[in-house]
C-alpha positions as a Markdown table, in Angstrom:
| # | Residue | x | y | z |
|---|---|---|---|---|
| 1 | Met | 0.0 | 0.0 | 0.0 |
| 2 | Ala | 1.4 | 3.4 | -1.0 |
| 3 | Pro | 2.0 | 5.9 | 1.8 |
| 4 | Trp | -0.7 | 8.4 | 2.4 |
| 5 | Thr | 0.0 | 12.0 | 1.3 |
| 6 | Pro | -1.8 | 15.2 | 2.3 |
| 7 | Gly | -3.9 | 17.1 | -0.2 |
| 8 | Pro | -2.6 | 20.4 | -1.6 |
| 9 | Arg | -3.8 | 22.5 | 1.3 |
| 10 | Asn | -3.5 | 19.8 | 4.0 |
| 11 | Gly | -7.0 | 20.8 | 5.2 |
| 12 | Leu | -10.7 | 20.3 | 5.1 |
| 13 | Thr | -11.1 | 22.1 | 1.8 |
| 14 | Asp | -9.1 | 19.5 | 0.0 |
| 15 | Val | -12.4 | 17.7 | 0.0 |
| 16 | Ala | -14.1 | 19.1 | -3.2 |
| 17 | Gly | -17.3 | 21.0 | -2.5 |
| 18 | Leu | -16.4 | 22.4 | 0.9 |
| 19 | Leu | -15.5 | 26.0 | 1.9 |
| 20 | Val | -14.5 | 27.2 | 5.4 |
| 21 | Gly | -15.1 | 30.7 | 6.9 |
| 22 | Gln | -14.2 | 32.1 | 10.3 |
| 23 | Ala | -15.0 | 35.2 | 12.4 |
| 24 | Glu | -14.0 | 36.1 | 16.0 |
| 25 | Asp | -14.4 | 38.7 | 18.7 |
| 26 | Gln | -11.0 | 39.5 | 20.2 |
| 27 | Arg | -12.6 | 41.2 | 23.2 |
| 28 | Leu | -14.5 | 38.1 | 24.1 |
| 29 | Ala | -11.7 | 35.8 | 22.9 |
| 30 | Ser | -14.3 | 33.7 | 21.1 |
| 31 | Gly | -15.5 | 33.0 | 17.6 |
| 32 | Thr | -17.1 | 30.8 | 15.1 |
| 33 | Thr | -16.0 | 28.5 | 12.3 |
| 34 | Val | -18.4 | 27.6 | 9.4 |
| 35 | Val | -18.2 | 24.8 | 6.9 |
| 36 | Leu | -20.2 | 25.7 | 3.8 |
| 37 | Cys | -21.3 | 23.0 | 1.4 |
| 38 | Glu | -21.3 | 24.3 | -2.2 |
| 39 | Glu | -24.2 | 21.9 | -2.7 |
| 40 | Pro | -26.1 | 19.9 | 0.0 |
| 41 | Ala | -23.9 | 17.1 | 1.4 |
| 42 | Thr | -24.7 | 13.9 | 3.2 |
| 43 | Ala | -24.1 | 14.3 | 6.9 |
| 44 | Ala | -24.1 | 12.4 | 10.2 |
| 45 | Val | -22.9 | 13.0 | 13.8 |
| 46 | His | -21.5 | 11.0 | 16.7 |
| 47 | Val | -21.1 | 12.3 | 20.2 |
| 48 | Ser | -18.7 | 10.6 | 22.7 |
| 49 | Gly | -18.3 | 13.2 | 25.3 |
| 50 | Gly | -20.5 | 13.5 | 28.4 |
| 51 | Ala | -21.3 | 17.2 | 28.2 |
| 52 | Pro | -22.3 | 18.1 | 24.6 |
| 53 | Gly | -24.0 | 21.2 | 23.3 |
| 54 | Ser | -25.5 | 21.0 | 19.8 |
| 55 | Arg | -28.3 | 22.0 | 17.4 |
| 56 | Glu | -30.1 | 20.1 | 14.7 |
| 57 | Thr | -28.3 | 16.8 | 15.4 |
| 58 | Asp | -31.4 | 14.6 | 15.7 |
| 59 | Leu | -32.1 | 15.2 | 12.0 |
| 60 | Leu | -28.7 | 13.6 | 11.1 |
| 61 | Ala | -29.8 | 10.2 | 12.3 |
| 62 | Pro | -29.9 | 7.6 | 9.4 |
| 63 | Glu | -33.6 | 7.1 | 9.7 |
| 64 | Ala | -34.5 | 10.9 | 9.7 |
| 65 | Thr | -36.0 | 12.4 | 6.6 |
| 66 | Val | -33.5 | 15.1 | 5.7 |
| 67 | Gln | -30.6 | 13.5 | 3.9 |
| 68 | Ala | -28.2 | 16.4 | 3.4 |
| 69 | Val | -27.0 | 19.7 | 5.1 |
| 70 | Asp | -26.1 | 23.1 | 3.7 |
| 71 | Ala | -23.5 | 24.0 | 6.3 |
| 72 | Leu | -22.1 | 23.0 | 9.7 |
| 73 | Val | -21.1 | 25.3 | 12.5 |
| 74 | Leu | -18.4 | 25.0 | 15.2 |
| 75 | Ser | -18.6 | 27.8 | 17.7 |
| 76 | Gly | -17.3 | 29.1 | 21.0 |
| 77 | Gly | -19.7 | 30.7 | 23.5 |
| 78 | Ser | -21.1 | 27.6 | 25.2 |
| 79 | Ala | -24.9 | 27.4 | 24.6 |
| 80 | Phe | -24.9 | 31.1 | 23.6 |
| 81 | Gly | -22.8 | 30.1 | 20.6 |
| 82 | Leu | -25.6 | 28.0 | 19.1 |
| 83 | Asp | -27.0 | 31.3 | 17.8 |
| 84 | Ala | -24.2 | 31.3 | 15.2 |
| 85 | Ala | -26.2 | 28.8 | 13.2 |
| 86 | Ala | -29.0 | 31.3 | 12.8 |
| 87 | Gly | -26.5 | 33.8 | 11.2 |
| 88 | Val | -25.4 | 31.1 | 8.8 |
| 89 | Gln | -29.0 | 30.3 | 8.0 |
| 90 | Ala | -29.7 | 34.0 | 7.2 |
| 91 | Phe | -26.7 | 34.0 | 4.9 |
| 92 | Leu | -27.8 | 30.9 | 3.1 |
| 93 | Arg | -31.4 | 32.1 | 2.9 |
| 94 | Glu | -30.2 | 35.2 | 1.1 |
| 95 | Lys | -28.5 | 32.9 | -1.4 |
| 96 | Gly | -31.8 | 30.9 | -2.0 |
| 97 | Arg | -30.3 | 27.8 | -0.3 |
| 98 | Gly | -32.2 | 25.3 | 1.8 |
| 99 | Phe | -34.5 | 22.3 | 2.1 |
| 100 | Gln | -37.6 | 22.7 | 0.1 |
| 101 | Val | -40.8 | 22.7 | 2.2 |
| 102 | Gly | -43.7 | 23.8 | -0.1 |
| 103 | Pro | -42.9 | 27.4 | -1.2 |
| 104 | His | -40.3 | 27.8 | 1.5 |
| 105 | Arg | -36.6 | 27.0 | 1.7 |
| 106 | Val | -35.1 | 26.2 | 5.1 |
| 107 | Pro | -31.3 | 26.0 | 5.3 |
| 108 | Ile | -30.1 | 23.0 | 7.3 |
| 109 | Val | -27.3 | 24.1 | 9.6 |
| 110 | Pro | -26.4 | 21.8 | 12.5 |
| 111 | Ala | -24.0 | 23.2 | 15.0 |
| 112 | Ala | -21.9 | 22.3 | 18.0 |
| 113 | Ile | -20.3 | 24.5 | 20.7 |
| 114 | Leu | -17.4 | 24.5 | 23.1 |
| 115 | Phe | -17.1 | 26.4 | 26.4 |
| 116 | Asp | -14.7 | 29.4 | 26.3 |
| 117 | Leu | -16.6 | 32.0 | 28.3 |
| 118 | Ser | -13.7 | 32.3 | 30.8 |
| 119 | Ala | -11.2 | 33.0 | 28.0 |
| 120 | Gly | -11.9 | 36.7 | 27.5 |
| 121 | Gly | -14.8 | 39.1 | 28.4 |
| 122 | Gly | -17.1 | 36.3 | 29.4 |
| 123 | Glu | -20.8 | 37.3 | 29.1 |
| 124 | Ser | -20.0 | 40.9 | 28.4 |
| 125 | Trp | -22.8 | 41.8 | 26.0 |
| 126 | Glu | -26.1 | 43.5 | 26.6 |
| 127 | Arg | -29.3 | 41.7 | 25.7 |
| 128 | Tyr | -28.2 | 39.3 | 22.9 |
| 129 | Pro | -24.9 | 37.5 | 22.5 |
| 130 | Pro | -22.9 | 38.3 | 19.3 |
| 131 | Tyr | -22.8 | 34.8 | 17.9 |
| 132 | Arg | -25.6 | 35.2 | 15.3 |
| 133 | Asp | -23.6 | 38.1 | 13.7 |
| 134 | Leu | -20.3 | 36.1 | 14.0 |
| 135 | Gly | -22.0 | 33.2 | 12.2 |
| 136 | Tyr | -23.2 | 35.5 | 9.4 |
| 137 | Ala | -19.7 | 37.1 | 9.1 |
| 138 | Ala | -17.9 | 33.8 | 9.1 |
| 139 | Ala | -20.2 | 32.4 | 6.3 |
| 140 | Gly | -19.4 | 35.5 | 4.3 |
| 141 | Thr | -15.6 | 34.8 | 4.4 |
| 142 | Ala | -15.9 | 31.2 | 3.4 |
| 143 | Ser | -13.2 | 30.1 | 0.9 |
| 144 | Leu | -10.7 | 27.4 | 0.2 |
| 145 | Asp | -8.0 | 29.0 | 2.4 |
| 146 | Phe | -8.4 | 29.5 | 6.1 |
| 147 | Ala | -6.2 | 30.1 | 9.1 |
| 148 | Leu | -5.3 | 27.5 | 11.8 |
| 149 | Gly | -4.6 | 28.2 | 15.5 |
| 150 | Thr | -6.1 | 31.1 | 17.3 |
| 151 | His | -9.0 | 31.9 | 14.9 |
| 152 | Gly | -12.7 | 31.2 | 14.7 |
| 153 | Ala | -14.0 | 28.7 | 17.2 |
| 154 | Gly | -10.4 | 28.2 | 18.4 |
| 155 | Thr | -9.9 | 31.8 | 19.4 |
| 156 | Gly | -10.4 | 31.2 | 23.2 |
| 157 | Ala | -9.7 | 27.4 | 23.2 |
| 158 | Ser | -7.3 | 25.8 | 25.6 |
| 159 | Thr | -6.2 | 22.4 | 26.9 |
| 160 | Val | -4.4 | 21.5 | 30.1 |
| 161 | Gly | -1.2 | 23.6 | 30.2 |
| 162 | Val | -1.3 | 24.8 | 26.6 |
| 163 | Lys | -3.5 | 26.7 | 24.2 |
| 164 | Gly | -5.9 | 24.9 | 21.9 |
| 165 | Gly | -7.1 | 26.2 | 18.5 |
| 166 | Ile | -8.4 | 25.4 | 15.1 |
| 167 | Gly | -6.6 | 22.5 | 13.4 |
| 168 | Ser | -7.1 | 20.8 | 10.0 |
| 169 | Ala | -5.4 | 18.0 | 8.0 |
| 170 | Ser | -6.1 | 15.9 | 5.0 |
| 171 | Val | -5.0 | 12.7 | 3.2 |
| 172 | Val | -5.4 | 11.4 | -0.3 |
| 173 | Leu | -5.8 | 7.6 | -0.4 |
| 174 | Ala | -4.5 | 5.3 | -3.2 |
| 175 | Ser | -8.1 | 5.0 | -4.4 |
| 176 | Gly | -8.2 | 8.7 | -5.1 |
| 177 | Ile | -10.6 | 9.3 | -2.2 |
| 178 | Thr | -9.8 | 12.3 | 0.0 |
| 179 | Val | -10.4 | 12.3 | 3.8 |
| 180 | Ala | -10.0 | 15.4 | 5.8 |
| 181 | Ala | -10.7 | 16.9 | 9.3 |
| 182 | Leu | -11.3 | 20.3 | 10.9 |
| 183 | Val | -11.3 | 20.6 | 14.6 |
| 184 | Ala | -11.7 | 23.1 | 17.4 |
| 185 | Val | -9.5 | 21.8 | 20.3 |
| 186 | Asn | -10.6 | 22.8 | 23.8 |
| 187 | Ala | -10.0 | 19.6 | 25.6 |
| 188 | Leu | -10.1 | 18.8 | 29.3 |
| 189 | Gly | -7.1 | 16.6 | 28.8 |
| 190 | Ser | -3.7 | 17.2 | 27.2 |
| 191 | Pro | -2.4 | 16.9 | 23.6 |
| 192 | Leu | 1.2 | 16.6 | 25.0 |
| 193 | Val | 3.0 | 13.5 | 26.5 |
| 194 | Gly | 3.5 | 14.2 | 30.2 |
| 195 | Gly | 5.2 | 17.5 | 30.8 |
| 196 | Thr | 7.0 | 17.5 | 27.4 |
| 197 | Arg | 6.4 | 19.4 | 24.2 |
| 198 | His | 5.9 | 16.1 | 22.3 |
| 199 | Phe | 2.5 | 15.4 | 20.8 |
| 200 | Trp | 0.5 | 12.2 | 21.5 |
| 201 | Ala | -0.3 | 12.4 | 17.8 |
| 202 | Ala | 3.3 | 12.1 | 16.8 |
| 203 | Pro | 3.1 | 8.6 | 15.1 |
| 204 | Phe | 0.7 | 10.1 | 12.5 |
| 205 | Glu | 2.6 | 13.2 | 11.7 |
| 206 | Ile | 3.4 | 13.8 | 8.0 |
| 207 | Gly | 6.3 | 16.0 | 7.0 |
| 208 | Gly | 7.0 | 17.8 | 10.3 |
| 209 | Glu | 3.5 | 19.4 | 10.1 |
| 210 | Phe | 3.5 | 20.0 | 13.9 |
| 211 | Gly | 7.1 | 20.3 | 14.8 |
| 212 | Gly | 8.6 | 16.9 | 13.8 |
| 213 | Leu | 9.6 | 16.1 | 17.4 |
| 214 | Gly | 8.4 | 12.5 | 17.3 |
| 215 | Leu | 7.7 | 10.8 | 20.6 |
| 216 | Pro | 9.9 | 11.5 | 23.7 |
| 217 | His | 12.8 | 9.4 | 24.6 |
| 218 | Pro | 13.2 | 8.3 | 27.2 |
| 219 | Trp | 9.5 | 7.8 | 27.9 |
| 220 | Pro | 8.4 | 10.1 | 30.8 |
| 221 | Ala | 7.5 | 8.2 | 33.9 |
| 222 | Asp | 4.4 | 10.3 | 34.3 |
| 223 | Ala | 3.2 | 10.0 | 30.7 |
| 224 | Val | 0.1 | 7.9 | 31.4 |
| 225 | Leu | -1.0 | 9.9 | 34.5 |
| 226 | Pro | -4.1 | 11.9 | 33.4 |
| 227 | Arg | -3.4 | 15.7 | 33.3 |
| 228 | Thr | -6.6 | 17.7 | 33.2 |
| 229 | Lys | -8.1 | 21.1 | 33.8 |
| 230 | Ala | -8.9 | 20.3 | 37.4 |
| 231 | Gly | -10.8 | 22.6 | 39.7 |
| 232 | Pro | -13.5 | 25.3 | 39.0 |
| 233 | Ala | -12.9 | 25.1 | 35.2 |
| 234 | Ala | -13.6 | 21.4 | 35.0 |
| 235 | Arg | -16.6 | 22.0 | 32.7 |
| 236 | Ala | -14.9 | 24.6 | 30.5 |
| 237 | Asn | -14.0 | 22.2 | 27.7 |
| 238 | Thr | -15.0 | 20.2 | 24.6 |
| 239 | Thr | -13.4 | 19.3 | 21.3 |
| 240 | Ile | -15.7 | 19.6 | 18.3 |
| 241 | Ala | -14.9 | 18.5 | 14.8 |
| 242 | Val | -15.9 | 17.9 | 11.2 |
| 243 | Leu | -14.6 | 14.8 | 9.3 |
| 244 | Ala | -15.2 | 15.0 | 5.5 |
| 245 | Thr | -14.7 | 12.9 | 2.4 |
| 246 | Asp | -15.4 | 13.3 | -1.3 |
| 247 | Ala | -16.6 | 9.6 | -1.5 |
| 248 | Val | -20.3 | 8.7 | -2.1 |
| 249 | Leu | -21.8 | 7.7 | 1.2 |
| 250 | Asp | -25.3 | 7.4 | 2.7 |
| 251 | Lys | -26.0 | 8.7 | 6.2 |
| 252 | Ala | -25.2 | 5.4 | 7.8 |
| 253 | Gly | -21.8 | 5.3 | 6.1 |
| 254 | Ala | -21.1 | 8.8 | 7.2 |
| 255 | Lys | -22.0 | 7.9 | 10.7 |
| 256 | Arg | -19.4 | 5.1 | 10.7 |
| 257 | Leu | -16.8 | 7.6 | 9.6 |
| 258 | Ala | -17.8 | 9.9 | 12.5 |
| 259 | Val | -17.4 | 7.1 | 14.9 |
| 260 | Ala | -13.9 | 6.2 | 13.5 |
| 261 | Ala | -12.8 | 9.8 | 13.7 |
| 262 | His | -13.3 | 9.8 | 17.5 |
| 263 | Asp | -10.4 | 7.3 | 17.6 |
| 264 | Gly | -8.3 | 10.3 | 16.5 |
| 265 | Phe | -9.4 | 12.1 | 19.6 |
| 266 | Ala | -8.2 | 9.2 | 21.7 |
| 267 | Arg | -4.9 | 9.1 | 19.8 |
| 268 | Ala | -4.2 | 12.9 | 20.2 |
| 269 | Leu | -5.7 | 13.8 | 23.6 |
| 270 | Trp | -5.2 | 12.1 | 27.0 |
| 271 | Pro | -7.7 | 11.7 | 28.5 |
| 272 | Ala | -10.5 | 12.2 | 25.9 |
| 273 | His | -14.3 | 11.7 | 25.9 |
| 274 | Thr | -14.6 | 12.6 | 29.6 |
| 275 | Asp | -17.7 | 13.5 | 31.6 |
| 276 | Tyr | -16.8 | 17.2 | 31.2 |
| 277 | Asp | -16.0 | 17.1 | 27.5 |
| 278 | Gly | -18.8 | 17.5 | 24.9 |
| 279 | Asp | -16.7 | 15.7 | 22.3 |
| 280 | Leu | -18.6 | 15.6 | 19.0 |
| 281 | Val | -17.7 | 14.7 | 15.4 |
| 282 | Phe | -19.8 | 15.7 | 12.3 |
| 283 | Ala | -19.2 | 13.7 | 9.2 |
| 284 | Leu | -19.7 | 15.0 | 5.6 |
| 285 | Ala | -19.7 | 13.2 | 2.3 |
| 286 | Thr | -19.8 | 15.4 | -0.8 |
| 287 | Gly | -19.7 | 12.6 | -3.3 |
| 288 | Arg | -17.5 | 14.7 | -5.7 |
| 289 | Ala | -15.1 | 11.8 | -6.2 |
| 290 | Lys | -18.0 | 9.8 | -7.8 |
| 291 | Arg | -16.7 | 6.7 | -6.0 |
| 292 | Thr | -18.7 | 4.5 | -3.8 |
| 293 | Pro | -16.2 | 2.8 | -1.4 |
| 294 | Thr | -15.8 | -1.0 | -1.3 |
| 295 | Gly | -15.5 | -2.9 | 1.9 |
| 296 | Pro | -11.7 | -2.6 | 1.9 |
| 297 | Asp | -12.0 | 1.1 | 1.0 |
| 298 | Arg | -14.2 | 1.7 | 4.0 |
| 299 | Ile | -11.8 | 0.1 | 6.3 |
| 300 | Glu | -8.9 | 2.3 | 5.0 |
| 301 | Met | -11.2 | 5.3 | 5.2 |
| 302 | Gly | -11.9 | 4.6 | 8.9 |
| 303 | Ala | -8.2 | 4.4 | 9.7 |
| 304 | Ala | -7.6 | 7.6 | 7.7 |
| 305 | Ala | -10.4 | 9.3 | 9.6 |
| 306 | Ala | -8.7 | 8.6 | 12.9 |
| 307 | Ala | -5.3 | 9.6 | 11.6 |
| 308 | Val | -6.3 | 12.9 | 10.0 |
| 309 | Met | -8.3 | 13.8 | 13.1 |
| 310 | Ala | -5.2 | 13.2 | 15.4 |
| 311 | Arg | -3.1 | 15.3 | 13.0 |
| 312 | Ala | -5.6 | 18.1 | 12.9 |
| 313 | Ile | -5.8 | 18.2 | 16.7 |
| 314 | Ala | -2.0 | 18.5 | 17.0 |
| 315 | Arg | -1.9 | 21.1 | 14.2 |
| 316 | Gly | -4.5 | 23.2 | 16.0 |
| 317 | Val | -2.4 | 23.3 | 19.2 |
| 318 | Phe | 0.9 | 23.7 | 17.3 |
| 319 | Ser | -0.5 | 26.7 | 15.3 |
| 320 | Ala | -2.0 | 28.6 | 18.3 |
| 321 | Thr | -0.6 | 32.1 | 19.0 |
| 322 | Ser | -0.3 | 34.2 | 22.1 |
| 323 | Met | -2.9 | 36.8 | 23.0 |
| 324 | Ala | -3.2 | 39.3 | 25.9 |
| 325 | Gly | -4.9 | 37.7 | 28.8 |
| 326 | Asp | -4.0 | 34.1 | 28.0 |
| 327 | Arg | -4.3 | 31.8 | 31.0 |
| 328 | Val | -2.0 | 29.2 | 29.4 |
| 329 | Pro | 0.9 | 29.6 | 27.0 |
| 330 | Ala | 0.9 | 28.8 | 23.3 |
| 331 | Trp | 2.8 | 25.7 | 22.3 |
| 332 | Ser | 5.5 | 27.8 | 20.6 |
| 333 | Ala | 6.2 | 29.5 | 23.9 |
| 334 | Leu | 6.8 | 26.3 | 25.9 |
């Protein structure tokens, strides 16, 4: 089997048919990241964390009527951040997009949120939170190129001891199918091995994309001891992500990819999927490759989903930058 190689951008938009936009509020140290589908895409979701926050996820069940979505939203702001989906809906409605219901079109925009209210100004708004406007603004910037690290939903993200952020990665399989991930890393646990600068995701790194340090040697004696955001901020967490492919999949097939992508969380974060993380993965299948995966293809795609997710998590942490008021340092400052 030939080695996997990243797509040209090493990011989610290597999957044909997807664009990414972002907007943030530096005063709040929070923001929103939007994945726009150029045409409706098959979607599914899988939640493995104990404290999720989401919108429109029930309609992604394989037995539900709606088969495709127009966009997905990852946002900061805890439950307030779910308003970002309304802004994206407004943007899409202006474009005439949405699920046809009689004479009406209803844009389908599932969303997930992370908790970053402690990162900046907290709930420092008047009547309504700003996330609807952030969602609209993010949708308006959607393009093939987007920034990693301290941007969009990753603006106020953190892990234990080091900043989180927006990460992305892709891989092109020998079959020609592309698998890619986008993630906002705000985990209770750590992306680093013990007290080192080495990433748990190191075995999956391609081309030094997050520092090329490999795994530590000698292995730290405390590596397997859980390091977490203990204390009053125990609920200020959650890693949320999108896993995408250009293969042809139904909702059940997309669901299997979302499940597999959670293995990437476990490869890159220790611990993951805790009671106080709302860990969630959306899966998208655009079908642009015009290829329906065989059984062996699906096995390889599941492995690729875990690998690109682990790489995306590490890249989000690696790319984070320092801001005034940071409670933990950026990886580059360690």
